[in-house]
C-alpha positions as CSV (number, residue, x, y, z in Angstrom):
1,M,-19.5,19.1,20.6
2,K,-17.7,17.2,17.8
3,H,-19.7,14.1,18.5
4,Y,-22.9,15.8,17.2
5,I,-22.9,16.0,13.5
6,D,-25.1,18.3,11.6
7,I,-27.1,16.6,8.8
8,D,-26.6,19.6,6.6
9,K,-22.9,19.0,6.4
10,E,-23.6,15.7,4.6
11,K,-24.6,17.7,1.5
12,L,-27.8,15.6,1.1
13,T,-30.6,17.1,-0.9
14,L,-34.0,17.4,0.6
15,F,-35.3,14.5,-1.4
16,Q,-32.5,12.3,-0.2
17,K,-33.1,13.2,3.4
18,I,-36.8,12.5,3.0
19,F,-36.1,9.2,1.3
20,L,-33.7,8.1,4.0
21,V,-36.1,9.0,6.9
22,S,-39.1,7.3,5.1
23,F,-37.0,4.2,4.3
24,V,-36.0,3.8,8.0
25,L,-39.5,4.4,9.2
26,F,-41.6,2.5,6.7
27,Y,-39.6,-0.3,5.1
28,P,-39.7,-2.5,8.3
29,F,-43.5,-2.3,8.1
30,L,-43.4,-3.5,4.5
31,V,-41.0,-6.3,5.4
32,S,-43.4,-7.5,8.1
33,I,-46.3,-7.5,5.6
34,Y,-44.6,-8.8,2.5
35,T,-42.3,-11.8,3.1
36,M,-40.5,-11.5,-0.2
37,L,-38.9,-8.2,0.8
38,P,-35.6,-8.9,2.5
39,P,-34.9,-7.4,5.9
40,L,-31.5,-6.0,4.8
41,I,-29.8,-6.8,8.1
42,G,-26.4,-7.3,6.6
43,L,-26.5,-4.0,4.7
44,V,-27.7,-2.0,7.7
45,G,-25.1,-3.8,9.8
46,Y,-22.4,-2.7,7.3
47,I,-23.7,0.8,7.4
48,I,-23.6,0.9,11.2
49,I,-20.1,-0.6,11.3
50,S,-18.6,1.6,8.6
51,N,-20.1,4.8,10.1
52,L,-19.4,4.3,13.8
53,D,-16.3,6.4,13.5
54,K,-17.2,8.7,10.7
55,N,-20.9,9.7,10.8
56,I,-22.7,8.7,14.0
57,L,-26.0,9.9,12.5
58,Y,-26.1,7.1,10.0
59,A,-25.2,4.6,12.7
60,W,-28.1,5.8,14.8
61,G,-30.4,5.6,11.8
62,G,-29.3,2.0,11.2
63,F,-29.9,1.2,14.9
64,F,-33.4,2.7,14.7
65,Y,-34.1,0.7,11.6
66,L,-33.1,-2.5,13.3
67,V,-35.1,-1.9,16.4
68,N,-38.1,-1.0,14.2
69,L,-37.6,-4.1,12.1
70,E,-37.4,-6.3,15.2
71,L,-40.5,-4.8,16.8
72,N,-42.6,-5.1,13.6
73,S,-41.4,-8.7,12.7
74,S,-41.7,-10.1,16.3
75,L,-38.0,-10.9,16.3
76,P,-35.8,-10.9,19.5
77,L,-35.2,-7.3,20.5
78,L,-31.7,-6.0,20.0
79,L,-30.3,-9.4,18.8
80,S,-29.2,-7.8,15.5
81,F,-27.6,-4.9,17.2
82,F,-25.7,-7.3,19.5
83,I,-24.5,-9.4,16.6
84,I,-23.3,-6.3,14.7
85,I,-21.4,-5.1,17.8
86,V,-19.8,-8.5,18.2
87,V,-18.8,-8.6,14.5
88,Y,-17.4,-5.1,14.8
89,A,-15.4,-6.0,17.9
90,L,-14.1,-9.4,16.7
91,F,-13.8,-9.2,12.9
92,Y,-13.9,-5.7,11.5
93,S,-10.4,-4.5,12.4
94,N,-8.8,-7.7,11.2
95,L,-10.8,-7.8,8.0
96,K,-10.1,-4.1,7.3
97,L,-6.3,-4.9,7.5
98,L,-6.6,-8.0,5.3
99,I,-9.0,-6.8,2.7
100,R,-8.2,-3.7,0.8
101,C,-11.1,-3.8,-1.7
102,R,-14.1,-2.0,-0.4
103,V,-16.6,-4.2,-2.2
104,C,-14.8,-7.3,-1.0
105,L,-14.9,-6.0,2.6
106,L,-18.6,-5.2,2.2
107,F,-19.2,-8.8,0.9
108,A,-17.3,-10.4,3.7
109,L,-18.9,-8.3,6.4
110,M,-22.4,-8.9,5.1
111,V,-21.9,-12.6,4.9
112,I,-20.6,-12.7,8.4
113,I,-23.4,-10.5,9.8
114,D,-26.2,-12.3,8.0
115,S,-24.9,-15.8,8.9
116,S,-24.3,-14.8,12.5
117,Y,-27.7,-13.2,12.8
118,Y,-29.6,-16.2,11.4
119,L,-27.5,-18.6,13.5
120,G,-28.3,-16.5,16.5
121,L,-32.0,-16.6,15.7
122,F,-31.8,-20.4,15.4
123,L,-30.0,-20.6,18.7
124,Y,-32.7,-18.3,20.3
125,D,-35.4,-20.6,19.0
126,I,-33.7,-23.7,20.4
127,I,-33.0,-22.1,23.8
128,F,-36.5,-20.6,24.3
129,N,-38.4,-23.2,22.3
130,T,-40.0,-20.6,20.0
131,S,-40.3,-20.3,16.2
132,S,-39.1,-16.9,15.2
133,V,-37.7,-18.0,11.9
134,I,-38.2,-20.9,9.6
135,G,-35.1,-22.4,8.0
136,D,-36.0,-22.7,4.3
137,M,-34.8,-21.3,1.0
138,L,-36.3,-17.9,1.8
139,L,-33.3,-17.3,4.2
140,I,-30.9,-17.9,1.3
141,Y,-32.9,-15.5,-0.8
142,Y,-32.7,-12.9,1.9
143,I,-28.9,-13.2,2.2
144,V,-28.3,-13.2,-1.6
145,V,-30.6,-10.2,-2.2
146,D,-29.0,-8.4,0.8
147,I,-25.5,-8.9,-0.6
148,L,-26.5,-8.0,-4.2
149,I,-28.2,-4.7,-3.0
150,G,-25.1,-3.9,-0.9
151,V,-22.7,-4.6,-3.8
152,F,-24.6,-2.6,-6.4
153,L,-25.1,0.4,-4.1
């Protein structure tokens, strides 16, 4: 029973719970409509990685966000989750030992997750001859805004 965590133990107010649920449900819709809103893949990936051992509810919320984002934006299904699990398996334990600063670890993980994800999207486009993403300055904007939001939260 210890794997099931009660959301009331997190000491979140009702407003915070409503905000989190509405963000996970509705922000991917807004990202698919308005292209200037960043998809926040690196930040959600960091939330999933950092909460896999501590709070599984946040990890599942992040997973649901990524699936919702991929379905709404016509991206390859479960590619982001696969990239996050690979980064967790290959890099997280070593980076956690090397980097003691929490913000520096966040920065490093978000750069690795974002760059791996967009590289994976480009490889997906080459392999299957599709055009999921266009490589322009908007991707750099997504990565920079993603990192800035993560650092300031």
